[in-house]
C-alpha positions as CSV (number, residue, x, y, z in Angstrom):
1,M,74.9,119.0,134.5
2,A,73.8,115.9,132.6
3,A,74.3,112.5,134.2
4,L,77.7,111.1,133.6
5,R,78.0,107.5,132.4
6,V,80.6,104.9,133.2
7,G,83.0,104.2,130.4
8,E,82.2,107.4,128.6
9,P,84.1,110.6,128.2
10,C,83.3,113.8,130.1
11,M,84.9,117.2,130.5
12,I,85.5,119.8,133.1
13,R,85.9,123.4,132.0
14,M,87.7,125.7,134.3
15,A,88.5,129.4,134.1
16,W,91.9,130.5,135.5
17,E,93.4,133.9,136.1
18,N,97.2,134.5,136.3
19,R,97.5,137.4,138.7
20,G,101.3,137.4,138.4
21,V,103.6,139.5,136.2
22,A,104.9,136.6,134.1
23,P,103.7,133.2,132.8
24,A,103.9,130.4,135.4
25,C,107.4,129.1,135.8
26,H,106.4,125.6,136.9
27,A,104.3,123.1,135.1
28,Y,101.4,122.1,137.4
29,V,99.0,119.2,137.1
30,L,95.3,119.3,137.8
31,R,94.1,116.5,140.0
32,I,90.4,115.6,139.7
33,R,88.7,113.4,142.2
34,L,85.3,111.7,141.9
35,E,84.1,110.9,145.4
36,G,81.1,108.9,146.3
37,L,80.3,105.2,146.5
38,D,83.7,104.8,145.0
39,T,86.6,107.2,144.7
40,R,88.7,107.8,141.6
41,N,91.5,110.2,141.0
42,F,92.7,111.6,137.6
43,E,95.8,113.6,136.9
44,L,95.8,116.0,133.9
45,D,98.2,118.5,132.6
46,S,96.8,121.9,133.8
47,R,98.4,123.7,130.8
48,N,99.3,126.6,133.0
49,R,102.6,127.4,131.4
50,G,100.9,129.4,128.6
51,W,98.8,131.6,130.9
52,M,100.1,135.1,130.4
53,P,99.0,137.9,132.7
54,D,96.7,140.3,130.8
55,A,95.0,143.4,132.2
56,V,92.4,143.3,129.4
57,D,91.5,139.6,129.3
58,P,93.1,137.9,132.4
59,V,90.9,134.7,132.2
60,H,92.2,131.5,130.6
61,V,89.6,128.9,130.0
62,E,90.8,125.3,129.8
63,D,88.9,122.1,129.0
64,Y,90.0,119.0,130.8
65,P,88.6,115.8,129.2
66,F,88.8,112.4,130.9
67,T,86.8,109.1,130.8
68,I,84.7,107.9,133.6
69,P,86.1,104.4,134.5
70,A,84.0,101.5,133.2
71,D,84.2,99.8,136.6
72,L,83.1,102.9,138.7
73,K,80.0,102.1,140.8
74,P,77.0,104.1,139.6
75,G,75.6,106.5,142.1
76,R,75.9,110.1,143.3
77,Y,79.3,111.8,143.3
78,T,81.1,114.9,144.3
79,I,83.7,116.3,141.9
80,K,86.7,117.9,143.5
81,A,90.0,119.4,142.1
82,K,93.3,120.7,143.2
83,R,96.5,121.9,141.5
84,Y,99.7,120.0,142.3
85,A,103.4,120.9,141.7
86,P,105.2,117.6,140.9
87,A,108.6,119.2,140.9
88,K,108.1,120.4,144.4
89,K,105.9,117.5,145.5
90,R,103.3,119.8,147.0
91,D,99.8,121.1,146.5
92,V,99.2,124.6,145.1
93,L,96.5,126.4,147.1
94,L,94.0,128.4,145.0
95,A,92.4,131.7,145.7
96,L,89.1,130.1,146.4
97,D,86.9,130.1,149.5
98,P,88.7,127.9,152.0
99,S,85.4,126.4,153.2
100,I,85.2,124.4,150.0
101,R,88.7,122.9,150.5
102,D,89.0,119.5,152.3
103,A,91.8,118.1,154.4
104,G,93.5,116.8,151.3
105,N,93.4,120.3,149.7
106,Y,90.8,119.3,147.1
107,Y,88.2,122.0,146.3
108,T,84.6,120.9,145.8
109,L,83.5,121.9,142.3
110,A,80.1,120.1,142.2
111,T,78.0,117.9,144.4
112,D,75.3,115.3,143.9
113,I,76.4,114.4,140.3
114,A,74.7,111.3,139.0
115,V,76.9,108.7,137.5
116,S,74.8,106.1,135.6
117,A,75.5,102.6,134.3
118,R,76.7,102.3,130.7
119,R,74.1,102.4,127.9
120,D,73.7,99.2,126.1
């Protein structure tokens, strides 16, 4: 992964699979966390309501763009994510290895990601 820069856009691409028998009934949000010298949280629409179960092509790829805050301290960061159900005010656990889930139910996606100062 290329270094991220403060004040610039970035994107996380995730592949999801709906293992149910119908589209998701509830709208979930994707919570992204940058954790390192500083910690920042982002809340994005997960767009899960359109994920239909499909035996032939069950994977739904979503791009989640956001901007690295201009005042984030440059350094090394871990990127974490979790799904959250606002209507029920609870986290939605994912079918991932529980060893990558922290006490706040965030799953580690990437570690040791460089965040650099803005280019001038």
